[in-house]
C-alpha positions, 0 to 999 in steps of 0.5 A: 141217164147214161151219156155215151162216149160218142155224145161227149166226143161230139160236144167236145169237138163242137166246143173246140170248134167254137173256141178256135173260131172265137180265138181266130176271130179275135186275132184277125179283128181290129178293136176300138181299144187295142187292149180289148184284144188281149182282154178277150184272149185272156177271157177265152183262155181262162173262162173256158166254157163261158169265155167263147159264149161271152165273146159271141154275145158281147165281143162283137160290140167292141170291134171296129166295123168295116164298111 
C-alpha cells in the first residue's frame, strides 16, 4: 500500500494543528497546581505523538474549571 505525499502532508498538518491547539490551551489555562502547566508543556514537547493525545484525555481534569 503506497501512501502518497498528499496523505502524509494532510496527517502532518492535522498533527501540527492538534499540537498547537494543545500548547495554546495549556498556556491560556489555569491549573490546580501551577507545576502542571510546565509538566504538560514538557510532555507536549518531548512525547511528540502521545503528548497531545494524553493532554486531551488526561489534562482537562487538572485544570481549574471556570463557571
